[in-house]
C-alpha positions, 0 to 999 in steps of 0.5 A, a space after each residue: 524494531 523498537 516497541 514504538 515502531 511496532 506500535 505505529 505498525 499496529 496502529 496503521 493496521 487497525 486504521 486500515 482495518 476500520 477503513 474497510 468498514 467505513 467504505 462499506 457504509 459509504 458505498 450505501 450512498 456513493 458509487 465506487 468511483 465517486 467514493 474513491 474520488 472523494 476519498 482522494 479529494 480529502 486526502 489531497 487537501 495538504 497539497 494546498 500547503 506542501 510543495 510537490 516532492 522532487 519526483 518526476 510526473 511520470 513516476 508520480 502518475 505511475 505510483 498513484 495509478 497503481 498504489 492508489 487508483 487501481 488498488 482502491 477503485 477495485 477494492 470499492 467495486 468489489 465491496 459494492 458488488 457483494 464481496 464481504 468486507 472481511 474477505 476483501 481485507 484479506 484479499 487486499 493484504 495478499 499484496 505482500 505475497 504479490 510484492 515478494 513475487 514481483 520483487 523476485 522477478 524485477 530485482 532478483 530479491 530472493 527471500 531467505 529460507 526463514 522468510 519463505 517459511 513465514 510466507 508459507 505460514 501467512 499464505 495458509 493463514 490467509 486461505 483459512 480466513 477466506 474459508 470462513 466467509 460466505 460467497 454470495 457474490 459474483 466471480 466477476 466482482 471477485 476478479 475485479 477485487 483481485 486487481 487491488 492486491 496486484 496493483 498495490 504490489 506494483 505500487 510498492 515496487 514503484 514507490 522505491 524509486 521515490 527516494 529521499 522525499 518527505 512521505 507526507 508531501 509525497 502521499 498528498 500529491 499521489 492522492 491529487 493525481 487520480 481525483 479528477 479522473 475519478 470524478 470524470 469516471 463517476 460522471 460518465 458511469 453514473 451520470 452527471 445528475 445522480 453524481 451531483 445529487 449524491 454530493 448535495 444530499 450527502 448525509 452526516 454519516 457519509 461525510 464522516 466516513 469520507 473524512 475518516 477514509 481521506 484524512 485518517 486512513 489515507 493521509 495519516 495512515 499512509 504517512 505512518 506507513 511510509 515512516 515505518 518503512 523508512 525506519 526499517 530501511 534505515 536500520 537495515 542500512 545501519 546493520 549492513 554498515 556495522 557488519 561491513 566495519 566489523 568484517 573489514 579486518 577479515 576481508 583484508 586478511 582474506 585478500 592477503 591470504 589470496 595473495 599468498 596463495 591461500 583462499 577463503 574467508 578466515 572464520 567463515 
């Protein structure tokens, strides 16, 4: 990756890290379901200006339900019920491990030995970080929080099916899908009157947190994340194409060798 690409990836990581702090502050005013609904309502505003990408509704709903609704609702619930923000961020980032495991099962994508070593080191690091925080929360809250990385990982794999579409447009429409269901959940779980009072009595701090979570952490950061992912996939494709071109003479030589009774790939 180029330095610019690395810079974008670091920027996304910083934005998402700050988002956990903003979530903790916002949850002092809003319930988990209402905060998540407001987050997506802000992030879905671009849908007024961009067309729905060429993705089927069932796939759009499936990606949104896992990558966004399941991940962020479980995350908000865990933070609201006492799980420390630092531990929450570490647990959510374990989605990388779940993504790899699910990819092995679903697509038979086995990690290379070097990747396996990296996964092992990352796992040890995550466990060490988890051991440095307090545990003044219930097992039920932590169990709900664990839905977040699992849901995130499933959403990652489903996102592969949405190919050749503008990332910004896609993520805007992914945010639109869960907004109304989450508002309905907030009304049912918290009551219509408390939900209404939370909205009309919103403080400047609460509004700033929701704008940061919706516009910056969701719309902009996920768009940048999609751009970074696209760059990585494009360069992998380019390297594989270059390899095929450079290997073509050897492959042809191998075919001739096989035809003449000799086997193997010369020089391999």
